N, C-alpha and C positions, 0 to 999 in steps of 0.2 A: 681246398687248394685247387681240386679238380674244377669246382663250380666257379671259382674265381677266374680261372683261366678260361674257361668257356664264354663266361660273361664278357670278359675283355674281348675276346675275338669277335663275339657277335656285335658288340657295340663299335668296334674298329670297322667292321664291314658295313654297318648301318651309316657310320659317320663319313665313310669315303664315298660309298656307291649310292646311298640314298640322300644324306644332307649335303653331299659335295665338299665336305671340309678338305682343304689341302693336306697332303701327307705330312708336312711338317706340324700341322695344328694337331693331327691324330697322334704324332710322336710326343709332341709337348704335353697333351692332355694326359697320354698314356703315363708320362714320367710323373706328371702331378698326381695322378691316381695311385701310382706305387707309393709315393712319399704319404700320402694321406692315409692309405691302407697300412702302411708301415707304424704310423702313429697310434692308430686303432689297435693293431696286433700286438704292439708294446703294452698298451693299457690292460688288454685281456689277459696277455702273458703274465704281468704283474700280478692280476687278480687270481688268477689260476695258480701262481706261485705262492701267494699268501694263503689260499686254501690248503695246500700241501704243506706248507710250513706250520699252520695252525694245527693241521691234523697230526703231523709227526711230533709235534712239540706238546701236545696234549692240551694245547688252549681251546681248541674245538669242543673238547670234552667238558672243560672247566665252564665254557660259556654254556653249554647244554645244561649242565648241573645249575648253574646260577639262575637260568631262566625256570627250570623245574621247581627249584627252591623258592623263587620268588611267587610263583603262584601255579599250582599244578593244573588248573583248570584249562582245557584246550582252548576254550574260547577267548581266555584273556592272553592266552599265548599267541593267539592270532593277531591281537593288536601290538605285540611286543614285536613280532615278525614284521608287522607293518612299518615300524620305525626302523628295523634293522635293515630291511630292503631299501627304504628310501636312502638310509645313510650309504649304504654299499653302492646303489645308482649314482647318488652325488658325486662319489670318489672315484668310481672305476667306470660306470656308465655300460652302454653297449651289452646290455643283458646279463652282465657279471652276477645279479642277484640270483640269478637261476642257478648258477654254478657254485655259488658260495652259501646262499640263504637256504637253497633247496635242501642240500645235504644237512645243514643244520636242524631244519625241521623233522628230517628223518631220524636224526640223532637224538631227538629228545621225545620221540615216540610216535610222530605221524607218520601214517602208512604211505609209501611212496605215490601210491595212486591219488592221494589227497595232496601230498606236498608239492607235486609237479604242477597241478593246475592252480593251486593255492597261491603259489608264489608268482605266477602270471597274472592272477587278479590284483595281488598287493602291487607288483612293480608297474603301475599305472600313472598315477599322478606325479610322482617323482621324475618320471620320463620326461616331462614337459620341458625340464631344463638339463637333464642328463647329467653328465660328468661335466663339472665346471661351466655351464652353460653354453656347451657345444651345439646343441639342437638350435639355439636361438641365435648366439653370436655367428656360428659359422653357418649352420643350415640355413637360416633365414637372413641373417645380416650380409653375409657374403654374396648370397644368391640375388637379392634384391638391391645390391649396391651398383645400380645402372644408372645410367644419364637420366632415362625419362622419369624413374622414382625420386631421384634426387630433384629433378627440376620440378616436380608436383609438390615436393615438400618445402622445397625453397619458396614457392609462392606465398604459401603460410608462414614463411620466417621459422621453419622447423629444422633443425639440425638432424641429418640422417641417423646418426649413432644416437643421438638422444631420443630419437623415435623408436629405435630397435630397443635400447637397453632401459628405456623407461615406459613408453607407450604400449609397443608390443609386449614387452614382458608383463607390465601390469594387466593387460588384457587376458594374456595365457594364464596368468597366476590367478586371476579372478574366476574365469571359466573351469579350468581344470580344479582350482581349489574347492569351489562349490561343490562339485562332483566328488572330490576327494574327501569329504567330510563322510560321505556315505560308503566309501570303499571297505573300510573294515566291517561295516554292517553286512555288506554283501559278501565278504569273505567268511564270517561267522556262519550266515546263514549257509554258505556251501559245505562248510565243514560239518555242521550239525545234520544236515540232510544226508551227506554222503556217509556219516557215520551212523545213520538210524536213528537220530534225534528227533524229538517233536518240537512242535511249533512253540509250546511254552518254553523250551529250553533256548529257541533262538530270543524271544521276546525278554526273557530274563538278562540276556547279553546285551541286547540293544544299548542301554545307558554307557556301559562300558567301552562298547565299540564306537558309539558317536563321540564319547570323551577322547577316545583315541585319534579318530579323525579330525576332531576339532584342535587339538593340542599339536599335530603337525601342520595343519593347513594354515593356522594364525600365523605362527613364525615364518612359515614358508612365503605366505602373501607379504607381511611386513618387510621381510629381508629382500624379497623380489622387488617391492616398490621402492625402497629407499636405496639400496645398493646395487640392484640389477640381477641377473639370473644366475651368476655364478655359484653363489654359496646358498642359494634357496633351499635346495633339497637338503643339503648337509645339515645346515643349522636348525632348519625346520624338525630334522629327525632328531638331532642332539638334544636341541631344546625340549621337543615334544615327549622324548622318552625319559629325560631326567625327571620331567614333572609327573609322569605317568607312573614311574618307578617309584617314586617317592609317595605318591597317593596310594600305590599298592601296599608299600611298607607300611603305611599309617592304616591300613585297612579301610 
């Protein structure tokens, strides 16, 4: 709260004295900032409330047991955490996988010093579209919705929001998806090395980790391409985890 207040004061001073914004513009921007921040805080509050509800109801323990029973291998559990982190990012965003999935990793036996940086590695590709596509739709879409950009696109007969929801979204999904294939491999490497494992332990886990990356990235890209950014991370995680879990059960 203190950081937000100090940040607001600094920006107001810069806006008025440096950028020359009229006082009513500063006031209007401040009101809009409060409304936007409120929306974000509501989402984060919901995620934290969900975590405490899961903990108190025993759901967190049951999920932990389900993951352990599915496969006790820490390297495989990293890929499962990859899907869970992507799903949480898609429905809540704003770093909530750290608040929800981090404690889950600790509850299934990951040391805290490994769980904390691990979730930061895993919560990467899904952040491209965040919660229901907000980084793309709001962050990019509303920011670039200015006359000069619209004029440049109109010369090529391109609708602005088609450009955002299809062209920009597809480009983001392509670039981040390509990198995302290898994120579980990086995460497994981190866990093995920090746990004192050997290179052989990493090599043995590469096929499973690459499979986890592909099973998320393929539906992630297809959903982004055909429907837009809103559900790419959510459906990518759900579809990928369903297939990955099925393959684990079949051995």
